[in-house]
N, C-alpha and C positions, 0 to 999 in steps of 0.2 A: 504494500500500500504506500504509494508516494503521496506526499502532501500536495494537494492541488488547490488552485484558487477557488474551486467550487466546493471544497470540503467545508462543511458547516462546523464551526468552532463553537464550543460552549464555554462560557465564563461562569465561574462559581465563586462564592465567597466562603471562606472558612474562618471561624472565630476561634482563636487560641490565645491563651495568656502569653503575653510577650516574653515573660521570663522563661517559658519552656523553650522557645526558639533561641533567645539570647544565651541561655545556659549551654546550648549546643553550638554556639558560635555562628548562628544563622541570623543575619540582620534582616531588616524588612525588605531590602532589595533582593535578597536571595531566597526568600520564603517561597515565592511562586515556583521557582526552579526546583527547590528542594521537594515540595509537595508533588509537582509534576513528575519528577524523576522517580520518586519512590512509588507513586501510583503506577507508573509504567513498569517499573521493576517487579511489582507485585503481579501485574497482569502477565508479564513474561514468566514469572515463577509458576503461575497457574496454567501456563501453556496457551494463553489466550491472545498473545501478540508475539510477533517474531523479533529477533534481534535487529533485523533491518528496519522494521517499523519503529522500534524504540529509538534507534539512531536517527532516523528521519525526523521523528517528532521532537527529539531533543536537539536537532540541527547539528549532528556530529557524525563522524564516520564510524564504521563498525569496529575498527581497532580502538578508537576512543571509548566506544560503548563497552567493549570487552574489559577495558580498564576500570570503568565505573562498576561493572558487574563484579569484578575481582575485589575492588575496594568495599563493595557492599555484601560480599560473601554470597552472591547469587550464582549458582552453578549454571554452566552452559547446558541447554537442552539439546543434547546430541545423543541419539540412541541408535539402535541397530538399523532402523530404516534409513536414517541419514548416512550412516556408515556405508551401507550397501549402495545407496545412490552415489556417494562419492567414489566408491570403488569402481562402479560401472563407468562413471565419467572418466576416471583416471585410466581405466582400461581402454575405453573408446579413444582417448587422446594419446594412447601409447606410452603412458607414464609409468606403467607397472613393469617391473623387472621380473619376468616369470621364472628366472633361475634362482630366486631368493627363497 
């Protein structure tokens, strides 16, 4: 899912005591990013959004997103199906050494 001009965006307001954010080193200017990032990480953790979608919505590349995931202790959703797809792609591209 690429972010497009037609995509409807929703704005919401969250009321939290300032000392909760400030005690975590999160100033008013970073609160929106913090909430958005953690919401998206939770959706990813639940398997409801992809790595690419998260990166797009946070306006970063996938490598940067992997760093955020690492820092947040969110494991990469990579299972047998993804491995098989990657192996098929590597084989099709001639990247597998069959003598190994």
